[in-house]
VOTOR-982737 format. One record per atom (N, C-alpha, C): x, z, y. Coordinates in steps of 0.05 Angstrom, whole numbers, padded with zeros to 5 digits, always signed. Each point is the difference from the previous one (the first is absolute). Example, Ala and Ser with C-alpha at 12.3 -4.5 7.8 and 13.67 -1.06 7.14 Angstrom:
# residues 2
+00264+00156-00114/-00018+00000+00024/+00018+00000+00024/-00007-00014+00021/+00016+00001+00024/-00015+00014+00022/
# end
This chain:
# residues 365
+04735+02308+02475/-00028-00002-00018/-00020-00014+00009/-00016-00014-00015/-00014-00022+00005/-00033+00013+00001/-00017-00002+00021/-00019+00017-00006/-00022-00026+00008/-00018-00002-00017/-00018-00016+00010/-00031+00015+00000/-00022-00001+00024/-00016+00009+00007/-00025-00018-00007/-00019+00006-00017/-00026-00020-00001/-00025+00014-00010/-00023-00011+00004/-00023+00007-00006/-00025-00019-00009/-00020+00011-00007/-00018-00019-00015/-00018-00005+00023/-00009+00012+00019/-00021-00006+00021/+00001-00021+00024/-00019-00011-00009/-00001-00026+00026/-00011+00009+00032/+00012-00007+00009/-00014+00009+00028/-00003-00026+00019/-00029-00008+00000/-00006-00026+00014/+00002+00001+00027/-00002+00020+00006/+00001-00001+00035/+00018-00011+00011/+00022+00001-00012/+00023-00001+00017/+00010-00034-00018/+00016-00012+00020/+00001-00035-00003/+00036-00006+00018/+00005+00023+00009/+00020-00002+00015/+00026+00015-00012/+00022+00003-00005/+00022+00013-00009/+00004+00025+00023/+00005-00011+00020/+00002+00025+00022/-00019+00017+00006/-00025-00010+00001/-00024+00010+00002/+00003+00030-00020/+00003-00011-00026/-00004+00018-00022/+00019+00016-00005/+00021-00008+00006/+00030+00022-00001/-00008+00020+00032/-00006-00003+00021/-00005+00013+00018/-00027+00022-00007/-00024-00011-00019/-00011+00019-00008/+00011+00023-00021/+00018-00013-00019/+00003+00019-00013/+00034+00015+00011/+00009+00000+00019/+00026+00011+00010/+00007+00031-00003/-00023+00014+00001/-00002+00025-00012/+00015+00010-00022/-00006-00024-00026/+00020-00002-00022/+00017-00019+00003/+00005-00023+00012/+00022-00018-00001/+00023+00013+00009/-00002+00018+00013/+00023+00010+00011/+00018+00013-00016/-00011+00011-00031/+00013+00008-00016/+00024-00020-00007/-00016-00023-00004/+00020-00024-00019/+00016-00005+00025/-00011+00001+00028/+00026-00012+00010/+00025+00017+00005/-00001+00028-00006/+00017+00021-00005/+00016-00007-00030/-00014-00001-00015/+00015-00002-00031/+00018-00030+00006/-00003-00011+00017/+00015-00029-00003/+00038+00009+00011/-00005+00023+00010/+00023+00009+00006/+00021+00006-00020/-00009+00006-00020/+00023+00005-00022/-00012-00020-00030/-00023-00016+00003/-00006-00012-00026/-00018-00031+00016/-00007-00011-00028/-00018-00027+00007/-00025+00008-00005/-00024-00012+00023/-00019+00003-00006/-00020-00020+00003/-00017-00002-00022/-00020-00019+00002/-00027+00008+00001/-00019-00009+00020/-00028+00004+00000/-00016-00024-00007/-00023+00008-00024/-00011-00020-00002/-00032+00007+00005/-00008-00018+00016/-00027+00009+00018/-00027-00024-00017/-00017+00013+00004/-00030-00022-00001/-00011-00001+00017/-00003-00019+00021/-00020-00002+00022/-00009-00025+00003/-00011-00012+00008/-00014-00029+00007/+00024-00013+00014/+00012-00003-00011/+00022-00019+00008/+00032-00002-00020/+00012-00022-00003/+00023-00005-00024/+00028-00007+00018/+00017+00016-00011/+00030-00005+00018/+00016+00016-00001/+00028+00000+00011/+00015+00018+00004/+00002+00013+00029/+00014+00020+00002/+00007+00013+00029/+00014+00026-00003/+00022-00006+00013/+00022+00017+00000/-00006+00016+00025/+00002+00027-00006/+00000+00017+00028/+00013+00028-00005/+00025+00001+00019/+00017+00027-00002/+00012+00008-00025/+00008-00022-00012/+00007+00000-00022/-00015-00003-00032/-00024+00006+00004/-00012-00005-00021/-00016-00033-00003/+00003-00006-00027/-00008-00024-00005/-00035+00000-00011/-00015-00007+00017/-00026+00002-00006/-00005-00028-00011/-00019+00001-00028/-00011-00022-00016/-00023+00002+00003/-00025-00020+00009/-00029+00010+00003/-00007-00024-00022/-00019+00009-00015/-00010-00012-00026/-00033+00000+00001/-00010-00019-00009/-00029-00001-00005/-00012-00004-00028/-00014+00017-00010/-00004+00000-00031/-00028-00007+00002/-00008-00011-00017/-00030-00001-00006/-00009+00030-00008/-00029+00006-00001/-00009+00030-00006/+00009+00004-00036/-00002-00016-00013/+00012+00003-00035/+00027-00002+00010/+00017-00015+00013/+00028+00005-00002/+00007+00027+00020/-00014+00018+00004/+00005+00029+00011/-00008+00017-00016/-00016-00007-00020/-00002+00018-00028/+00011-00007-00014/+00018-00024-00013/+00011-00004-00012/+00021-00017+00008/+00023+00010+00011/+00019-00004+00021/+00021-00009-00010/+00005-00025-00020/+00022-00013-00018/+00019-00014+00028/-00012-00006+00015/+00017-00020+00017/+00017+00021+00016/-00018+00021+00015/+00013+00016+00020/+00028+00019-00022/-00011+00009-00019/+00022+00010-00016/+00022-00021-00011/-00003-00022-00005/+00019-00014-00001/+00017-00007+00020/-00010+00004+00029/+00015-00013+00024/+00014+00034-00001/-00008+00022-00001/+00011+00022+00000/+00022+00004-00020/+00003-00004-00021/+00018+00001-00022/+00025-00023+00005/-00003-00030+00013/+00012-00012+00007/+00023+00006+00024/-00012+00023+00016/+00012+00012+00016/+00029+00017-00003/-00003+00012-00027/+00015+00020-00014/+00005+00021+00009/-00030+00017+00006/+00007+00030+00021/+00009+00018-00017/+00013+00029+00011/+00012+00022-00014/-00033+00012-00003/-00017+00002+00021/-00023+00012+00003/-00018-00017+00017/-00030+00009-00008/-00026-00014+00003/-00010+00024+00008/-00010+00003+00023/-00023+00017+00013/-00024-00016+00003/-00021+00016-00016/-00021-00013+00007/-00023+00016+00014/-00013-00009+00024/-00021+00007+00012/-00019+00012-00007/-00009+00023+00001/-00023+00015-00015/-00005+00000-00020/-00020+00017-00022/+00007+00010-00028/-00029-00010-00008/-00011-00022+00018/-00034-00001-00015/+00006-00029-00016/+00025-00007-00009/-00001-00031-00013/+00009+00006-00030/-00007+00015-00014/+00020+00011-00025/+00000-00020-00014/-00019-00019-00011/+00006-00023-00011/+00019-00018+00006/+00006-00004+00030/+00018-00016+00005/+00028+00012+00001/-00001+00021+00001/+00032+00021-00006/+00009-00010-00026/-00017+00013-00023/+00003-00009-00026/+00011-00026-00006/-00010-00026+00012/+00003-00022-00004/+00034-00006+00019/-00001+00013+00025/+00026-00002+00008/+00016+00011-00021/+00003+00030-00014/+00022+00004-00018/+00008-00016-00017/-00026-00012-00013/+00012-00019-00027/+00009-00031+00016/-00002-00002+00022/+00016-00027+00014/+00023+00004+00008/+00011+00030+00009/+00031+00006+00009/+00011+00014-00027/-00014+00010-00017/+00017+00008-00020/+00004+00035+00005/+00020+00015-00016/+00007+00023+00009/+00029+00007+00019/+00009-00016+00009/+00028+00011+00013/-00010-00003+00033/-00023-00012+00007/-00010-00004+00030/-00015+00028+00008/+00007+00016+00016/-00022+00022+00010/-00022-00007+00013/-00020+00009-00009/-00022+00004+00018/-00010+00017+00010/-00012+00007+00019/-00005+00024+00021/-00028-00010+00009/-00025+00016+00011/-00027-00001+00000/+00010+00008+00031/-00008-00005+00021/-00005+00019+00024/-00028+00001+00007/-00009+00035-00001/-00028+00003+00007/-00007-00002+00035/-00026-00019-00003/-00013-00006+00034/-00020+00015+00000/-00004+00026-00013/-00026+00014+00005/-00022-00001-00019/+00005-00021-00017/-00023+00000-00014/-00003+00027-00025/-00023-00004-00008/-00010+00026-00014/+00001-00008-00029/+00002+00019-00019/+00002-00005-00033/-00028-00019-00016/+00009-00014-00006/-00021-00012-00020/-00011+00024-00020/-00022-00011-00006/-00018+00014-00021/-00011-00019-00022/-00008+00004-00022/-00008-00012-00019/+00017-00018-00014/-00007-00030-00009/+00015-00011-00012/+00025-00004+00015/-00002-00007+00027/+00024-00011+00017/+00022+00029+00004/-00010+00021-00001/+00017+00026-00002/+00018-00006-00025/-00006-00007-00022/+00020-00006-00024/+00016-00025+00000/-00012-00027+00015/+00023-00017+00007/+00021+00013+00020/-00006+00018+00020/+00029+00011+00014/+00006+00023-00008/-00004+00009-00029/+00014+00019-00009/+00017-00020-00017/-00008-00025-00019/+00016-00017-00014/+00016-00010+00018/-00004-00011+00023/+00026-00009+00020/+00011+00023+00007/-00003+00019+00001/+00028+00019+00007/+00021+00005-00014/-00015-00013-00029/+00025+00004-00022/+00018-00022+00006/-00003-00024+00022/+00020-00017+00003/+00006+00002+00031/-00002+00019+00014/+00005+00011+00025/+00025+00015-00002/+00021-00003+00023/+00026+00017-00006/-00007+00027+00014/-00012-00008+00031/-00004+00015+00018/-00022-00005+00022/-00018+00024+00004/-00017+00003+00022/+00002+00011+00029/-00001-00019+00020/-00002+00016+00025/-00024+00014+00015/-00002+00019+00011/-00018+00019+00008/+00007+00006+00018/-00015+00009+00022/+00009+00013+00026/+00005+00029-00009/-00014+00008-00014/+00006+00024-00011/-00007+00011-00028/+00018+00012-00013/+00003+00006-00030/-00028+00013-00005/-00014+00012+00015/-00027+00014-00013/-00022-00026-00001/+00002-00020+00016/-00017-00023-00001/+00002-00015-00030/+00036+00004-00011/+00005-00018-00024/-00010+00020-00018/+00009+00025+00000/-00010+00016-00022/-00037-00001-00004/-00013-00002+00020/-00032-00001-00004/+00000-00029-00018/+00015-00018+00003/-00007-00026-00022/+00018+00009-00028/+00015+00013+00004/+00008+00018-00031/-00024+00010-00017/-00009+00020+00017/-00029+00018-00006/-00008-00020-00012/-00015-00015+00013/-00026-00016-00006/+00012-00020-00021/+00020-00012-00012/+00006-00004-00022/+00005-00033+00005/+00005-00006+00025/+00011-00026+00007/+00027-00009+00003/+00019+00013+00004/+00026+00014-00008/+00011+00006-00023/+00011-00009-00014/+00018+00020-00022/+00022+00013+00001/+00011-00002+00021/+00017+00024+00003/+00015+00003+00035/-00006+00030-00001/+00005-00002+00034/+00034+00008+00005/+00016-00012-00018/+00026-00002+00006/+00003-00023+00005/-00022-00025+00011/+00008-00021+00001/-00011+00000+00034/-00011+00019+00012/-00013+00007+00029/+00023+00006+00022/+00003-00014+00016/+00013+00007+00020/-00011+00002+00027/+00013+00019+00015/-00013+00001+00029/+00010-00020+00027/-00012-00012+00010/+00012-00016+00013/-00020-00009+00023/-00002+00002+00023/-00015-00004+00021/-00013-00030-00002/-00023-00012-00002/-00009-00031+00000/+00008-00012+00017/-00010+00005+00030/+00010-00012+00020/+00013+00011+00023/+00016-00016+00019/+00014+00024+00026/-00014-00012+00023/+00017+00003+00019/-00011-00013+00026/+00032-00014+00019/-00013-00022+00014/+00018-00011+00020/-00004+00010+00022/-00014+00018+00009/-00005+00016+00028/+00030+00026+00004/-00006-00002+00023/+00023+00015+00004/-00002+00016+00031/+00011+00022+00003/-00005+00021+00024/+00006-00023+00032/-00015+00005+00012/+00003-00011+00035/-00001+00028+00011/-00003-00002+00032/-00007+00017+00020/-00023+00004+00001/-00010+00022-00010/-00030+00010+00003/-00016-00007+00032/+00013+00008+00019/-00007-00014+00023/-00013-00018+00006/+00017-00027-00004/+00000-00027-00006/-00019-00013-00024/-00008+00018-00018/-00021+00001-00032/-00024-00001+00023/-00006+00027+00005/-00026+00012+00020/-00009-00022+00028/+00019-00011+00003/-00012-00019+00023/-00002-00028-00014/+00002-00001-00024/-00011-00028-00008/-00025+00007-00018/-00008+00031-00009/-00018-00001-00012/-00024+00015+00016/+00012+00019+00025/-00015+00011+00014/-00012+00028-00014/+00009+00012-00022/-00001+00024-00010/+00013+00020+00008/-00017+00010+00023/+00016+00019+00021/-00008+00030+00000/-00007+00004-00024/-00006+00031-00009/+00028+00011-00001/+00007+00027+00002/+00013+00020+00001/+00016-00003-00027/-00020+00006-00019/+00009-00007-00033/-00022-00018-00007/+00014-00014-00012/-00009-00026-00014/-00002-00002-00028/-00025+00005-00014/-00003-00005-00029/-00012-00026-00008/+00011-00016-00015/-00013-00028-00014/-00014-00001-00031/-00009-00017+00006/-00013-00007-00024/-00002-00030-00013/+00016-00006-00016/+00003-00031-00010/-00012+00001-00027/-00022-00022-00004/-00014+00000-00019/-00024-00009-00008/-00014-00010-00022/-00031+00000+00001/-00009+00023+00005/-00028-00015+00001/-00025+00025+00010/-00011+00000-00032/+00011+00008-00011/-00016+00005-00032/-00004+00024-00014/-00012+00006-00025/-00001+00030-00003/+00028+00005-00009/+00011-00014-00015/+00026+00012-00006/+00015+00015+00022/+00003-00022+00019/+00018+00014+00025/-00008+00024+00011/-00026+00004-00005/-00020+00022+00010/+00005+00004+00034/-00006-00023+00011/-00001+00003+00041/-00014+00027+00000/-00026+00002-00011/-00019+00023+00012/+00007+00024-00004/+00019+00011-00018/+00012+00023-00001/+00023+00000+00022/+00012-00019+00001/+00019+00001+00025/-00009+00001+00030/-00018-00019+00004/-00012+00007+00021/-00020+00026+00012/-00011+00006-00029/-00014+00029+00008/+00022+00022+00009/+00022+00002-00021/+00028+00018+00007/+00006-00002+00030/+00003-00027+00002/+00016-00002+00030/-00023+00011+00018/-00029-00002+00001/-00016+00002+00019/+00003+00032+00009/+00005+00019-00025/+00001+00025+00000/+00026+00010+00017/+00022-00014-00006/+00025+00004+00009/+00001-00006+00026/-00013-00018+00013/-00001-00009+00024/-00011+00024+00021/-00018+00024-00016/-00002+00022+00021/+00015+00021+00005/+00028-00003-00021/+00022+00012+00005/+00025-00012+00016/-00003-00029-00003/+00022-00013+00016/-00010-00026+00007/-00011+00007+00033/-00010-00025+00017/+00011-00024+00009/+00026+00007-00004/+00020-00018+00008/+00006-00023-00028/-00003+00007-00015/-00001-00017-00029/-00021-00023+00000/+00012-00025-00013/-00018-00019-00004/+00003-00014-00032/-00020-00011-00012/-00002-00014-00024/-00005-00030+00002/+00022-00011+00000/-00004-00035+00001/-00004-00011-00026/-00023-00010-00003/+00000-00016-00029/-00002-00027+00000/+00018-00013-00017/-00002-00033-00003/+00001-00003-00028/-00021-00014-00008/-00012-00009-00022/-00005-00032-00009/+00005-00012-00018/-00002-00023-00009/-00040-00004-00012/-00009+00026-00010/-00027-00013-00007/-00015+00026+00007/-00027-00007+00005/-00013+00016+00009/-00026+00009-00014/+00002+00015-00025/-00020+00005-00018/-00019+00028+00012/+00020+00017+00010/-00016+00027+00009/+00002-00001+00028/+00013-00016+00019/-00007-00003+00027/-00024+00007+00008/-00034-00006-00004/-00011+00005+00006/-00008+00034-00004/+00015+00014-00017/-00005+00030-00003/+00011+00011+00017/+00029-00006+00006/+00014+00007+00025/+00002-00002+00026/-00018-00028-00002/-00015+00001+00030/-00023+00019+00003/-00019+00011-00017/-00017+00010+00003/+00008+00029-00001/+00021+00010-00015/+00010+00021+00008/+00018+00008+00026/+00009-00016+00006/+00009+00005+00029/-00028-00008+00027/-00013-00019-00004/-00014+00001+00015/-00013+00023+00021/-00006+00016-00017/-00017+00028+00014/+00023+00023+00008/+00025-00002-00014/+00020+00023-00002/+00010+00007+00027/+00004+00025+00009/+00016+00003+00026/+00028-00007-00002/+00014+00004-00018/+00030-00021-00005/+00004-00025-00005/-00022-00010+00003/-00002-00026-00012/+00023-00022+00010/+00002+00010+00032/+00033-00016+00014/+00030+00003-00020/+00004+00024-00015/+00014+00005-00016/+00009-00017-00015/-00019-00016-00017/+00003-00026-00020/-00005-00026+00015/+00014-00019-00001/+00008-00028+00009/-00001-00013-00018/-00030-00017+00000/+00004-00025-00025/+00009-00021+00011/+00030-00010-00011/+00014-00027+00012/-00012-00022-00013/+00003+00006-00027/-00016-00029-00013/+00027-00011-00008/-00005-00027-00012/+00021-00010-00013/+00024-00010+00025/+00028-00003-00006/+00022-00003+00010/+00015-00017-00016/+00017-00019+00014/+00013-00023-00012/+00026+00025-00015/+00012-00012-00023/+00022+00016-00005/+00024+00004+00014/+00003-00025+00007/+00027+00009+00022/-00004+00020+00021/-00020-00001+00011/-00011+00029+00021/+00003+00029-00008/-00002-00001-00024/+00000+00027-00016/+00033+00016+00012/+00018-00016+00004/+00019+00010+00005/+00001+00021+00027/-00020-00013+00017/-00006+00022+00020/-00017+00018+00003/-00018-00002-00019/-00014+00019-00008/+00014+00028-00018/+00012-00017-00014/+00014+00025-00018/+00017+00016+00014/+00017-00013+00026/+00019+00014+00016/-00013+00013+00025/-00028-00008+00000/-00014+00021+00012/-00009+00023-00005/-00001+00008-00027/-00019+00017-00016/+00031+00024-00005/-00013+00022+00002/+00015+00019-00011/-00006+00015-00027/-00025-00013-00012/-00004+00010-00022/-00021-00028-00016/-00003-00003-00026/-00011-00014-00018/-00019+00012-00018/-00019-00002+00004/-00023+00008-00015/-00013-00010-00020/-00007+00010-00023/-00013-00014-00025/-00014+00022-00015/-00024-00005-00001/-00011+00011-00020/-00011-00013-00036/+00025-00016-00005/-00010-00015-00024/-00004+00023-00030/-00009-00011-00009/-00012+00015-00031/+00024-00013-00018/+00006-00026+00000/+00024-00013-00016/+00009-00023+00017/+00025+00000-00006/+00019-00026+00009/+00012-00006-00022/+00014-00026-00007/+00024-00012-00014/+00024+00015+00013/-00002-00008+00027/+00024+00005+00019/-00006+00019+00022/-00006-00021+00021/+00001+00007+00026/+00013-00018+00025/-00007-00024+00001/+00012-00018+00016/+00000+00015+00030/-00020+00001+00007/-00004+00018+00029/+00014+00016+00010/-00004+00018-00025/+00023+00021+00004/+00029-00002+00000/+00013-00016-00016/+00029-00007-00002/-00005-00015+00026/-00012-00018+00013/+00004-00016+00031/+00004+00020+00021/-00019+00017-00006/+00000+00025+00026/+00031+00019-00007/+00000+00008-00024/+00030+00012+00000/+00026-00013+00014/-00007-00024-00004/+00029-00018+00007/+00005+00000+00034/-00027+00013+00009/+00002-00003+00033/+00006+00031+00006/-00011+00013-00015/+00011+00034+00004/-00028+00016+00000/-00018-00013-00011/-00027+00014-00002/+00000+00019-00015/-00012+00022-00002/+00005+00025-00011/-00032-00005-00019/+00003-00003-00025/-00032-00001-00025/-00013+00029+00006/-00023+00000-00002/-00022+00019-00010/-00016-00015-00015/+00004+00007-00029/-00012-00017-00022/-00015+00019-00018/-00022-00017-00015/-00008+00019-00025/+00030+00003-00020/-00007+00019-00020/+00027+00009-00020/-00005-00016-00028/-00006-00033+00008/-00004-00012-00026/+00034-00001-00010/+00001-00013-00029/+00029-00006-00005/+00017-00018+00015/-00011-00022+00006/+00012-00016+00020/+00010+00011+00029/-00010+00010+00013/+00001+00022+00019/+00018+00018+00005/-00001+00012-00025/+00026+00018-00004/+00024-00010-00003/-00002-00024-00011/+00031-00015+00000/+00008-00007+00026/-00021-00008+00010/+00013-00016+00027/+00003+00024+00020/-00009+00023-00004/+00009+00018+00019/+00020+00023-00012/+00014-00008-00014/+00013+00015-00015/-00010+00032-00011/-00026-00010-00007/-00008+00029-00005/-00018+00015+00021/+00000-00009+00018/-00014+00008+00029/+00024+00011+00018/+00016+00001-00007/+00030+00010+00019/+00007-00020+00020/-00017-00021+00003/+00005-00024+00023/-00030+00005+00016/-00021+00016-00010/-00026-00004+00019/-00014+00019-00018/-00026+00005+00005/-00018+00014-00012/-00014-00010-00021/-00007+00015-00026/-00018-00012-00022/-00026+00019+00005/-00019-00015-00006/-00032+00023-00003/-00017-00014-00021/-00012+00021-00006/-00023-00016-00033/-00014-00022+00014/-00005-00016-00017/-00021-00029+00012/-00029+00013+00002/-00015-00011+00016/-00022+00007+00002/-00009+00029+00012/+00022+00012+00010/+00002+00031+00005/+00000-00002+00029/-00025-00001+00018/+00000+00000+00023/+00014+00021+00017/-00004+00030-00014/+00007+00022+00015/+00032+00002-00001/+00011-00015-00024/+00031+00000-00004/+00010-00025+00019/-00011-00014+00007/+00010-00025+00013/+00004+00021+00033/-00029+00010+00014/+00007+00009+00021/+00022+00029-00002/+00008+00016-00014/+00018+00008-00010/+00025-00010+00007/+00004-00020-00017/+00021-00023+00002/+00011-00009+00030/-00024-00003+00015/-00002-00014+00022/+00011+00021+00022/-00008+00029-00001/+00004+00027+00011/+00028+00002+00001/+00013-00009-00024/+00028+00004-00005/+00021-00014+00019/-00013-00021+00004/+00018-00020+00022/+00011+00015+00022/-00019+00016+00010/+00009+00020+00029/+00022+00013+00000/+00008+00005-00023/+00021+00022-00003/+00024-00021-00011/-00003-00019-00005/+00020-00020-00013/+00027-00013+00021/+00025+00005-00002/+00017-00021+00012/-00004-00027-00003/-00018-00014+00022/+00001-00031-00011/+00017-00016+00001/+00021+00004+00013/+00024-00017+00000/+00017+00008-00023/+00002+00022-00011/+00024+00009-00022/-00020-00014-00025/-00023-00003+00001/-00015-00009-00024/+00000-00029+00002/-00003-00009+00022/+00003-00030-00001/+00026-00008-00008/+00013+00007+00003/+00035-00007-00009/+00002+00007-00026/-00012+00020-00011/-00001+00002-00023/-00016-00016-00019/-00022-00013+00013/-00016-00023-00016/+00024-00021+00002/+00004-00008+00020/+00019-00018-00001/+00022-00006-00016/+00013+00026+00003/+00023+00005-00026/-00003-00006-00029/-00028+00007-00006/-00012+00003-00032/-00012-00032-00003/-00005-00009+00023/-00005-00028+00000/+00015-00018-00014/+00022+00003+00019/+00028-00014-00010/+00010+00004-00024/+00004+00018-00009/+00014+00011-00024/-00018-00011-00026/-00029+00005-00001/-00020-00001-00021/-00020-00026+00008/-00002-00009+00013/-00025-00017+00010/+00013-00028+00017/+00010-00003+00006/+00017-00021+00011/+00002-00027-00029/-00001-00023+00018/+00008-00027-00017/+00024+00010-00017/+00023+00005+00020/+00023+00006-00019/+00002+00015-00018/-00013+00031+00004/-00004+00015-00020/-00019-00007-00022/-00018-00014+00005/-00011-00011-00030/+00014-00014-00013/+00012-00023+00015/+00022-00020-00020/+00016+00018-00005/+00015+00013+00001/+00015+00022-00016/-00014+00006-00021/-00023+00016+00002/-00013+00009-00026/-00001-00024-00019/-00006-00021+00011/-00005-00027-00018/+00027-00002-00020/+00023-00001+00017/+00025+00003-00014/+00010+00017-00021/-00010+00017+00009/+00005+00030-00014/-00017-00007-00032/-00025+00001+00010/-00014-00005-00034/+00005-00026-00009/+00002-00027+00005/+00009-00020-00009/+00022+00001-00018/+00025+00022+00016/+00028+00002-00015/-00007+00014-00031/-00021+00019+00011/-00002+00019-00029/-00017-00003-00020/-00010-00033+00002/-00023-00008-00020/+00020-00010-00021/
# end
């Protein structure tokens, strides 16, 4: 089967193929796994034009004008010339372009849209999405529940076209914990890890407040916080400044992506306070190293944890519920639960597992 992966977004900040492919490696690994049984072509729009082959995937880099991205006749003509069996479109926010894609390809080529965290449109754009849904064969969401929200909101016409497939995966892997801790300096007896932005949706204040309470009960635990943005950092610093347990929370800041391998392998638990996620990249990365997730009970996290079987789920924004979840870790067989996380990751969240889902869905279109 021949797959083409394409999108309509131009990413100006990148002008080298290797740089861009490294940036999207958590997604590109799916394409590489697909090449074991299929032909895979990827069409990207960055500040570069040319071809690049990596791990069996043929990448075409195209540059179009702004008008050419709204009315992508040249792109669609190029896609049609490739004679694909299935075209996977990145994102759900370009319904006008998807309608044009169907007109260009005809009815025999399958069109799949892959959700990447975007929320449903309202107003006129909502009806464009509904119109486009009549030309789409399948939608991939990290959770059936997220897809059903789009149907209930009137943006997708048929829930039978919704498939549950993880958005991204992880190239990380388990290494010796002692070696990892020597690299990170995370020397606590029990290591909890936060990886994410410090914004209201991620709710770091709920997590920090809960952990400071938990530190009264477990003085050997530490929460290490890695973050890419600092919206709520002053509030966190103020919270910690006069607190008797302030040393239980360690603010690390930004860390190069490759170094996260050592942090995930230093940690026993990965913690999140998110109110909404399209999937959960950091959680998947952590689980690929054996980290046990303590997450909010939102749809994507239910799927990632096998409905809590791999970790602990608590109500988003509920500080007391998170404290109770943290207390549960004291009675947990960490080694056994870590092994369960790794097993589930390989079966459901790995690149190979996601590629198998793509193949099964494409064959059924």
